[in-house]
SELUMTI-829641 format. One record per atom (N, C-alpha, C): residue number from 1; atom name; x, y, z. Coordinates in steps of 0.02 Angstrom, whole numbers, plus 32768, in hexadecimal, padded with zeros to 4 digits. Layout:
<martis>
<marti><n>NUM</n><atom>CA</atom><east>X</east><north>Y</north><up>Z</up></marti>
...
</martis>
This chain:
<martis>
<marti><n>1</n><atom>N</atom><east>EA14</east><north>E795</north><up>F6BC</up></marti>
<marti><n>1</n><atom>CA</atom><east>EA09</east><north>E75C</north><up>F69F</up></marti>
<marti><n>1</n><atom>C</atom><east>E9E1</east><north>E72D</north><up>F698</up></marti>
<marti><n>2</n><atom>N</atom><east>E9CB</east><north>E70E</north><up>F664</up></marti>
<marti><n>2</n><atom>CA</atom><east>E999</east><north>E6D8</north><up>F665</up></marti>
<marti><n>2</n><atom>C</atom><east>E998</east><north>E6AD</north><up>F671</up></marti>
<marti><n>3</n><atom>N</atom><east>E974</east><north>E660</north><up>F67A</up></marti>
<marti><n>3</n><atom>CA</atom><east>E981</east><north>E62F</north><up>F6A3</up></marti>
<marti><n>3</n><atom>C</atom><east>E951</east><north>E5FF</north><up>F662</up></marti>
<marti><n>4</n><atom>N</atom><east>E98D</east><north>E5D0</north><up>F65D</up></marti>
<marti><n>4</n><atom>CA</atom><east>E99A</east><north>E596</north><up>F61E</up></marti>
<marti><n>4</n><atom>C</atom><east>E994</east><north>E561</north><up>F638</up></marti>
<marti><n>5</n><atom>N</atom><east>E95B</east><north>E521</north><up>F633</up></marti>
<marti><n>5</n><atom>CA</atom><east>E962</east><north>E4F2</north><up>F65D</up></marti>
<marti><n>5</n><atom>C</atom><east>E970</east><north>E4D0</north><up>F630</up></marti>
<marti><n>6</n><atom>N</atom><east>E996</east><north>E47F</north><up>F624</up></marti>
<marti><n>6</n><atom>CA</atom><east>E9CD</east><north>E474</north><up>F614</up></marti>
<marti><n>6</n><atom>C</atom><east>E9AC</east><north>E42E</north><up>F630</up></marti>
<marti><n>7</n><atom>N</atom><east>E98F</east><north>E3FE</north><up>F60C</up></marti>
<marti><n>7</n><atom>CA</atom><east>E995</east><north>E38C</north><up>F615</up></marti>
<marti><n>7</n><atom>C</atom><east>E9C5</east><north>E37C</north><up>F5F5</up></marti>
<marti><n>8</n><atom>N</atom><east>E9D3</east><north>E355</north><up>F621</up></marti>
<marti><n>8</n><atom>CA</atom><east>EA08</east><north>E31F</north><up>F610</up></marti>
<marti><n>8</n><atom>C</atom><east>EA00</east><north>E2D2</north><up>F639</up></marti>
<marti><n>9</n><atom>N</atom><east>EA18</east><north>E2A1</north><up>F624</up></marti>
<marti><n>9</n><atom>CA</atom><east>EA15</east><north>E26C</north><up>F636</up></marti>
<marti><n>9</n><atom>C</atom><east>EA24</east><north>E262</north><up>F68A</up></marti>
<marti><n>10</n><atom>N</atom><east>EA21</east><north>E226</north><up>F6A4</up></marti>
<marti><n>10</n><atom>CA</atom><east>EA31</east><north>E21D</north><up>F6EA</up></marti>
<marti><n>10</n><atom>C</atom><east>EA79</east><north>E204</north><up>F6D6</up></marti>
<marti><n>11</n><atom>N</atom><east>EA76</east><north>E1DB</north><up>F6A5</up></marti>
<marti><n>11</n><atom>CA</atom><east>EAC4</east><north>E1E1</north><up>F6B7</up></marti>
<marti><n>11</n><atom>C</atom><east>EB0B</east><north>E218</north><up>F68D</up></marti>
<marti><n>12</n><atom>N</atom><east>EAED</east><north>E23B</north><up>F686</up></marti>
<marti><n>12</n><atom>CA</atom><east>EB00</east><north>E289</north><up>F66C</up></marti>
<marti><n>12</n><atom>C</atom><east>EB11</east><north>E2BE</north><up>F68C</up></marti>
<marti><n>13</n><atom>N</atom><east>EADD</east><north>E2A5</north><up>F6C5</up></marti>
<marti><n>13</n><atom>CA</atom><east>EAF2</east><north>E2D3</north><up>F6FF</up></marti>
<marti><n>13</n><atom>C</atom><east>EB02</east><north>E2BA</north><up>F73D</up></marti>
<marti><n>14</n><atom>N</atom><east>EB05</east><north>E27B</north><up>F72D</up></marti>
<marti><n>14</n><atom>CA</atom><east>EB33</east><north>E270</north><up>F779</up></marti>
<marti><n>14</n><atom>C</atom><east>EB77</east><north>E264</north><up>F74C</up></marti>
<marti><n>15</n><atom>N</atom><east>EB9D</east><north>E27D</north><up>F71C</up></marti>
<marti><n>15</n><atom>CA</atom><east>EBE1</east><north>E272</north><up>F707</up></marti>
<marti><n>15</n><atom>C</atom><east>EBF5</east><north>E2D4</north><up>F72E</up></marti>
<marti><n>16</n><atom>N</atom><east>EBC3</east><north>E2EB</north><up>F711</up></marti>
<marti><n>16</n><atom>CA</atom><east>EBA1</east><north>E34B</north><up>F719</up></marti>
<marti><n>16</n><atom>C</atom><east>EBBE</east><north>E339</north><up>F76F</up></marti>
<marti><n>17</n><atom>N</atom><east>EBB9</east><north>E313</north><up>F79E</up></marti>
<marti><n>17</n><atom>CA</atom><east>EBA2</east><north>E30D</north><up>F7D1</up></marti>
<marti><n>17</n><atom>C</atom><east>EBEB</east><north>E314</north><up>F7E5</up></marti>
<marti><n>18</n><atom>N</atom><east>EC20</east><north>E2CB</north><up>F7A7</up></marti>
<marti><n>18</n><atom>CA</atom><east>EC6E</east><north>E2D6</north><up>F7ED</up></marti>
<marti><n>18</n><atom>C</atom><east>EC80</east><north>E2FD</north><up>F7C8</up></marti>
<marti><n>19</n><atom>N</atom><east>EC73</east><north>E339</north><up>F7A2</up></marti>
<marti><n>19</n><atom>CA</atom><east>EC99</east><north>E371</north><up>F7A3</up></marti>
<marti><n>19</n><atom>C</atom><east>EC8F</east><north>E3B1</north><up>F7C7</up></marti>
<marti><n>20</n><atom>N</atom><east>EC85</east><north>E3BD</north><up>F811</up></marti>
<marti><n>20</n><atom>CA</atom><east>EC87</east><north>E3D4</north><up>F818</up></marti>
<marti><n>20</n><atom>C</atom><east>EC80</east><north>E431</north><up>F827</up></marti>
<marti><n>21</n><atom>N</atom><east>ECC9</east><north>E42F</north><up>F7F5</up></marti>
<marti><n>21</n><atom>CA</atom><east>ECF5</east><north>E459</north><up>F801</up></marti>
<marti><n>21</n><atom>C</atom><east>ECD1</east><north>E476</north><up>F7AB</up></marti>
<marti><n>22</n><atom>N</atom><east>ECB6</east><north>E467</north><up>F774</up></marti>
<marti><n>22</n><atom>CA</atom><east>ECA7</east><north>E47A</north><up>F74C</up></marti>
<marti><n>22</n><atom>C</atom><east>EC6D</east><north>E4BE</north><up>F750</up></marti>
<marti><n>23</n><atom>N</atom><east>EC66</east><north>E4E1</north><up>F723</up></marti>
<marti><n>23</n><atom>CA</atom><east>EC17</east><north>E507</north><up>F726</up></marti>
<marti><n>23</n><atom>C</atom><east>EC14</east><north>E4FC</north><up>F6FE</up></marti>
<marti><n>24</n><atom>N</atom><east>EBCF</east><north>E4CB</north><up>F713</up></marti>
<marti><n>24</n><atom>CA</atom><east>EBC1</east><north>E4D6</north><up>F6CF</up></marti>
<marti><n>24</n><atom>C</atom><east>EB87</east><north>E504</north><up>F698</up></marti>
<marti><n>25</n><atom>N</atom><east>EB79</east><north>E523</north><up>F6C9</up></marti>
<marti><n>25</n><atom>CA</atom><east>EB3F</east><north>E562</north><up>F6BF</up></marti>
<marti><n>25</n><atom>C</atom><east>EB79</east><north>E573</north><up>F67D</up></marti>
<marti><n>26</n><atom>N</atom><east>EBB9</east><north>E597</north><up>F68D</up></marti>
<marti><n>26</n><atom>CA</atom><east>EBEE</east><north>E5BF</north><up>F661</up></marti>
<marti><n>26</n><atom>C</atom><east>EC10</east><north>E599</north><up>F63C</up></marti>
<marti><n>27</n><atom>N</atom><east>EC09</east><north>E55A</north><up>F646</up></marti>
<marti><n>27</n><atom>CA</atom><east>EC03</east><north>E52A</north><up>F5FA</up></marti>
<marti><n>27</n><atom>C</atom><east>EBD5</east><north>E534</north><up>F5BC</up></marti>
<marti><n>28</n><atom>N</atom><east>EB98</east><north>E521</north><up>F5E2</up></marti>
<marti><n>28</n><atom>CA</atom><east>EB63</east><north>E532</north><up>F5B1</up></marti>
<marti><n>28</n><atom>C</atom><east>EB66</east><north>E55A</north><up>F5A0</up></marti>
<marti><n>29</n><atom>N</atom><east>EB6B</east><north>E5A7</north><up>F5BF</up></marti>
<marti><n>29</n><atom>CA</atom><east>EB59</east><north>E5E2</north><up>F598</up></marti>
<marti><n>29</n><atom>C</atom><east>EB93</east><north>E5ED</north><up>F56B</up></marti>
<marti><n>30</n><atom>N</atom><east>EBDC</east><north>E5C9</north><up>F564</up></marti>
<marti><n>30</n><atom>CA</atom><east>EC07</east><north>E5F5</north><up>F54F</up></marti>
<marti><n>30</n><atom>C</atom><east>EC07</east><north>E5AF</north><up>F51D</up></marti>
<marti><n>31</n><atom>N</atom><east>EBCD</east><north>E570</north><up>F527</up></marti>
<marti><n>31</n><atom>CA</atom><east>EBD9</east><north>E543</north><up>F4B3</up></marti>
<marti><n>31</n><atom>C</atom><east>EB9B</east><north>E571</north><up>F4AE</up></marti>
<marti><n>32</n><atom>N</atom><east>EB6D</east><north>E5A9</north><up>F4DC</up></marti>
<marti><n>32</n><atom>CA</atom><east>EB2E</east><north>E5B8</north><up>F48D</up></marti>
<marti><n>32</n><atom>C</atom><east>EB4C</east><north>E5FC</north><up>F494</up></marti>
<marti><n>33</n><atom>N</atom><east>EB8B</east><north>E627</north><up>F4B0</up></marti>
<marti><n>33</n><atom>CA</atom><east>EB9C</east><north>E650</north><up>F46E</up></marti>
<marti><n>33</n><atom>C</atom><east>EBC1</east><north>E651</north><up>F43F</up></marti>
<marti><n>34</n><atom>N</atom><east>EBE1</east><north>E614</north><up>F43D</up></marti>
<marti><n>34</n><atom>CA</atom><east>EBF0</east><north>E5E8</north><up>F424</up></marti>
<marti><n>34</n><atom>C</atom><east>EBED</east><north>E5E0</north><up>F3C7</up></marti>
<marti><n>35</n><atom>N</atom><east>EBB6</east><north>E5C0</north><up>F401</up></marti>
<marti><n>35</n><atom>CA</atom><east>EB98</east><north>E5AB</north><up>F3BA</up></marti>
<marti><n>35</n><atom>C</atom><east>EB5C</east><north>E5CE</north><up>F37C</up></marti>
<marti><n>36</n><atom>N</atom><east>EB49</east><north>E60E</north><up>F3B2</up></marti>
<marti><n>36</n><atom>CA</atom><east>EB3B</east><north>E641</north><up>F382</up></marti>
<marti><n>36</n><atom>C</atom><east>EB58</east><north>E663</north><up>F365</up></marti>
<marti><n>37</n><atom>N</atom><east>EBA8</east><north>E67E</north><up>F374</up></marti>
<marti><n>37</n><atom>CA</atom><east>EBD2</east><north>E6A5</north><up>F349</up></marti>
<marti><n>37</n><atom>C</atom><east>EBEE</east><north>E66C</north><up>F30F</up></marti>
<marti><n>38</n><atom>N</atom><east>EBFE</east><north>E62C</north><up>F326</up></marti>
<marti><n>38</n><atom>CA</atom><east>EBFE</east><north>E5EA</north><up>F2E7</up></marti>
<marti><n>38</n><atom>C</atom><east>EBAF</east><north>E615</north><up>F2A6</up></marti>
<marti><n>39</n><atom>N</atom><east>EB77</east><north>E5FC</north><up>F2BE</up></marti>
<marti><n>39</n><atom>CA</atom><east>EB3B</east><north>E617</north><up>F2A5</up></marti>
<marti><n>39</n><atom>C</atom><east>EB42</east><north>E64E</north><up>F26A</up></marti>
<marti><n>40</n><atom>N</atom><east>EB49</east><north>E67F</north><up>F29A</up></marti>
<marti><n>40</n><atom>CA</atom><east>EB5D</east><north>E6D7</north><up>F287</up></marti>
<marti><n>40</n><atom>C</atom><east>EB7F</east><north>E6B3</north><up>F24D</up></marti>
<marti><n>41</n><atom>N</atom><east>EBB8</east><north>E6A2</north><up>F24A</up></marti>
<marti><n>41</n><atom>CA</atom><east>EC00</east><north>E69E</north><up>F21B</up></marti>
<marti><n>41</n><atom>C</atom><east>EBF3</east><north>E682</north><up>F1F1</up></marti>
<marti><n>42</n><atom>N</atom><east>EBD6</east><north>E646</north><up>F1E3</up></marti>
<marti><n>42</n><atom>CA</atom><east>EBB6</east><north>E622</north><up>F1DB</up></marti>
<marti><n>42</n><atom>C</atom><east>EB67</east><north>E64F</north><up>F189</up></marti>
<marti><n>43</n><atom>N</atom><east>EB52</east><north>E66F</north><up>F17F</up></marti>
<marti><n>43</n><atom>CA</atom><east>EB34</east><north>E6A0</north><up>F185</up></marti>
<marti><n>43</n><atom>C</atom><east>EB48</east><north>E6D7</north><up>F160</up></marti>
<marti><n>44</n><atom>N</atom><east>EB73</east><north>E6E2</north><up>F18E</up></marti>
<marti><n>44</n><atom>CA</atom><east>EB93</east><north>E727</north><up>F159</up></marti>
<marti><n>44</n><atom>C</atom><east>EBB7</east><north>E700</north><up>F115</up></marti>
<marti><n>45</n><atom>N</atom><east>EBED</east><north>E6C0</north><up>F116</up></marti>
<marti><n>45</n><atom>CA</atom><east>EC1D</east><north>E68B</north><up>F0E8</up></marti>
<marti><n>45</n><atom>C</atom><east>EBF4</east><north>E68C</north><up>F0BD</up></marti>
<marti><n>46</n><atom>N</atom><east>EB9E</east><north>E676</north><up>F0CC</up></marti>
<marti><n>46</n><atom>CA</atom><east>EB80</east><north>E670</north><up>F0AE</up></marti>
<marti><n>46</n><atom>C</atom><east>EB63</east><north>E6A1</north><up>F077</up></marti>
<marti><n>47</n><atom>N</atom><east>EB5B</east><north>E6EF</north><up>F084</up></marti>
<marti><n>47</n><atom>CA</atom><east>EB35</east><north>E707</north><up>F072</up></marti>
<marti><n>47</n><atom>C</atom><east>EB7D</east><north>E716</north><up>F041</up></marti>
<marti><n>48</n><atom>N</atom><east>EBAE</east><north>E72E</north><up>F05E</up></marti>
<marti><n>48</n><atom>CA</atom><east>EBFF</east><north>E727</north><up>F02C</up></marti>
<marti><n>48</n><atom>C</atom><east>EBED</east><north>E710</north><up>EFDD</up></marti>
<marti><n>49</n><atom>N</atom><east>EBEE</east><north>E6AD</north><up>EFFD</up></marti>
<marti><n>49</n><atom>CA</atom><east>EBF6</east><north>E6AD</north><up>EFB5</up></marti>
<marti><n>49</n><atom>C</atom><east>EBBA</east><north>E69E</north><up>EF83</up></marti>
<marti><n>50</n><atom>N</atom><east>EB79</east><north>E69E</north><up>EF9F</up></marti>
<marti><n>50</n><atom>CA</atom><east>EB37</east><north>E6BB</north><up>EF66</up></marti>
<marti><n>50</n><atom>C</atom><east>EB5F</east><north>E700</north><up>EF60</up></marti>
<marti><n>51</n><atom>N</atom><east>EB7C</east><north>E718</north><up>EF7B</up></marti>
<marti><n>51</n><atom>CA</atom><east>EB89</east><north>E766</north><up>EF4C</up></marti>
<marti><n>51</n><atom>C</atom><east>EB93</east><north>E755</north><up>EEFE</up></marti>
<marti><n>52</n><atom>N</atom><east>EBD6</east><north>E72B</north><up>EF13</up></marti>
<marti><n>52</n><atom>CA</atom><east>EC0F</east><north>E724</north><up>EEF4</up></marti>
<marti><n>52</n><atom>C</atom><east>EBED</east><north>E702</north><up>EEB6</up></marti>
<marti><n>53</n><atom>N</atom><east>EBC5</east><north>E6C4</north><up>EED8</up></marti>
<marti><n>53</n><atom>CA</atom><east>EBCC</east><north>E6B1</north><up>EE80</up></marti>
<marti><n>53</n><atom>C</atom><east>EB86</east><north>E6C5</north><up>EE55</up></marti>
<marti><n>54</n><atom>N</atom><east>EB51</east><north>E704</north><up>EE7F</up></marti>
<marti><n>54</n><atom>CA</atom><east>EB3F</east><north>E725</north><up>EE58</up></marti>
<marti><n>54</n><atom>C</atom><east>EB53</east><north>E756</north><up>EE43</up></marti>
<marti><n>55</n><atom>N</atom><east>EBA1</east><north>E784</north><up>EE51</up></marti>
<marti><n>55</n><atom>CA</atom><east>EBAE</east><north>E7B2</north><up>EE27</up></marti>
<marti><n>55</n><atom>C</atom><east>EBE7</east><north>E76F</north><up>EDF2</up></marti>
<marti><n>56</n><atom>N</atom><east>EBE5</east><north>E757</north><up>EE04</up></marti>
<marti><n>56</n><atom>CA</atom><east>EC2B</east><north>E72F</north><up>EDC4</up></marti>
<marti><n>56</n><atom>C</atom><east>EBDD</east><north>E715</north><up>ED6F</up></marti>
<marti><n>57</n><atom>N</atom><east>EB9F</east><north>E720</north><up>ED90</up></marti>
<marti><n>57</n><atom>CA</atom><east>EB68</east><north>E705</north><up>ED7F</up></marti>
<marti><n>57</n><atom>C</atom><east>EB55</east><north>E743</north><up>ED5A</up></marti>
<marti><n>58</n><atom>N</atom><east>EB75</east><north>E77C</north><up>ED66</up></marti>
<marti><n>58</n><atom>CA</atom><east>EB56</east><north>E7A8</north><up>ED2F</up></marti>
<marti><n>58</n><atom>C</atom><east>EB76</east><north>E7B1</north><up>ECE6</up></marti>
<marti><n>59</n><atom>N</atom><east>EB71</east><north>E7BD</north><up>ECC5</up></marti>
<marti><n>59</n><atom>CA</atom><east>EB84</east><north>E7E6</north><up>EC84</up></marti>
<marti><n>59</n><atom>C</atom><east>EBB1</east><north>E80D</north><up>EC8B</up></marti>
<marti><n>60</n><atom>N</atom><east>EBF1</east><north>E808</north><up>EC61</up></marti>
<marti><n>60</n><atom>CA</atom><east>EC29</east><north>E84D</north><up>EC65</up></marti>
<marti><n>60</n><atom>C</atom><east>EC0E</east><north>E88E</north><up>EC55</up></marti>
<marti><n>61</n><atom>N</atom><east>EC1A</east><north>E8BA</north><up>EC82</up></marti>
<marti><n>61</n><atom>CA</atom><east>EC18</east><north>E905</north><up>EC7F</up></marti>
<marti><n>61</n><atom>C</atom><east>EBBB</east><north>E916</north><up>ECC1</up></marti>
<marti><n>62</n><atom>N</atom><east>EB9E</east><north>E8E7</north><up>ECAC</up></marti>
<marti><n>62</n><atom>CA</atom><east>EB5A</east><north>E8DB</north><up>ECE1</up></marti>
<marti><n>62</n><atom>C</atom><east>EB66</east><north>E90D</north><up>ED18</up></marti>
<marti><n>63</n><atom>N</atom><east>EB53</east><north>E940</north><up>ED20</up></marti>
<marti><n>63</n><atom>CA</atom><east>EB4D</east><north>E97D</north><up>ED49</up></marti>
<marti><n>63</n><atom>C</atom><east>EB0C</east><north>E980</north><up>ED5E</up></marti>
<marti><n>64</n><atom>N</atom><east>EAFD</east><north>E951</north><up>EDAC</up></marti>
<marti><n>64</n><atom>CA</atom><east>EAC4</east><north>E961</north><up>EDE6</up></marti>
<marti><n>64</n><atom>C</atom><east>EAA1</east><north>E991</north><up>EDF7</up></marti>
<marti><n>65</n><atom>N</atom><east>EAE2</east><north>E9C0</north><up>EDFA</up></marti>
<marti><n>65</n><atom>CA</atom><east>EAD5</east><north>EA26</north><up>EDF7</up></marti>
<marti><n>65</n><atom>C</atom><east>EAA2</east><north>EA3E</north><up>EDCD</up></marti>
<marti><n>66</n><atom>N</atom><east>EAC9</east><north>EA14</north><up>EDA1</up></marti>
<marti><n>66</n><atom>CA</atom><east>EA7F</east><north>EA21</north><up>ED4C</up></marti>
<marti><n>66</n><atom>C</atom><east>EA45</east><north>EA29</north><up>ED4A</up></marti>
<marti><n>67</n><atom>N</atom><east>EA4B</east><north>E9D7</north><up>ED64</up></marti>
<marti><n>67</n><atom>CA</atom><east>EA00</east><north>E9AB</north><up>ED69</up></marti>
<marti><n>67</n><atom>C</atom><east>E9C6</east><north>E9D4</north><up>ED9A</up></marti>
<marti><n>68</n><atom>N</atom><east>E9E5</east><north>E9E8</north><up>EDCF</up></marti>
<marti><n>68</n><atom>CA</atom><east>E9C1</east><north>E9FB</north><up>EDF1</up></marti>
<marti><n>68</n><atom>C</atom><east>E9B5</east><north>EA56</north><up>EDFB</up></marti>
<marti><n>69</n><atom>N</atom><east>E9C2</east><north>EA81</north><up>EDD3</up></marti>
<marti><n>69</n><atom>CA</atom><east>E9A2</east><north>EAA7</north><up>EDAE</up></marti>
<marti><n>69</n><atom>C</atom><east>E986</east><north>EAA0</north><up>ED93</up></marti>
<marti><n>70</n><atom>N</atom><east>E987</east><north>EA82</north><up>ED66</up></marti>
<marti><n>70</n><atom>CA</atom><east>E95D</east><north>EA63</north><up>ED1B</up></marti>
<marti><n>70</n><atom>C</atom><east>E90E</east><north>EA4F</north><up>ED4F</up></marti>
<marti><n>71</n><atom>N</atom><east>E913</east><north>EA23</north><up>ED66</up></marti>
<marti><n>71</n><atom>CA</atom><east>E8EE</east><north>EA0E</north><up>ED9D</up></marti>
<marti><n>71</n><atom>C</atom><east>E89B</east><north>EA53</north><up>EDC1</up></marti>
<marti><n>72</n><atom>N</atom><east>E8DE</east><north>EA87</north><up>EDEC</up></marti>
<marti><n>72</n><atom>CA</atom><east>E8A5</east><north>EAAF</north><up>EE03</up></marti>
<marti><n>72</n><atom>C</atom><east>E893</east><north>EAEE</north><up>EDC1</up></marti>
<marti><n>73</n><atom>N</atom><east>E8AF</east><north>EAE6</north><up>ED91</up></marti>
<marti><n>73</n><atom>CA</atom><east>E89F</east><north>EB05</north><up>ED72</up></marti>
<marti><n>73</n><atom>C</atom><east>E869</east><north>EB28</north><up>ED5D</up></marti>
<marti><n>74</n><atom>N</atom><east>E852</east><north>EAC8</north><up>ED4D</up></marti>
<marti><n>74</n><atom>CA</atom><east>E821</east><north>EAA3</north><up>ED2E</up></marti>
<marti><n>74</n><atom>C</atom><east>E7E7</east><north>EA95</north><up>ED61</up></marti>
<marti><n>75</n><atom>N</atom><east>E7F7</east><north>EABA</north><up>ED8F</up></marti>
<marti><n>75</n><atom>CA</atom><east>E7B0</east><north>EABA</north><up>EDD9</up></marti>
<marti><n>75</n><atom>C</atom><east>E795</east><north>EAFC</north><up>EDC5</up></marti>
</martis>
């Protein structure tokens, strides 16, 4: 496991010291893990929305596979 240093102000550090039973490293690790999962989920949701917008903007009967075939034949 790698080491990560976090700076906190003096007041927060004193409050943390009063809660000796809390595994602060574990709290920070879990918070980082949740944030990463949240961001990954957000990226997927944004991609789905973008895909839907593009699909709706395409004319009826438009076949993307056909367009790709045409471009490949032109090369």
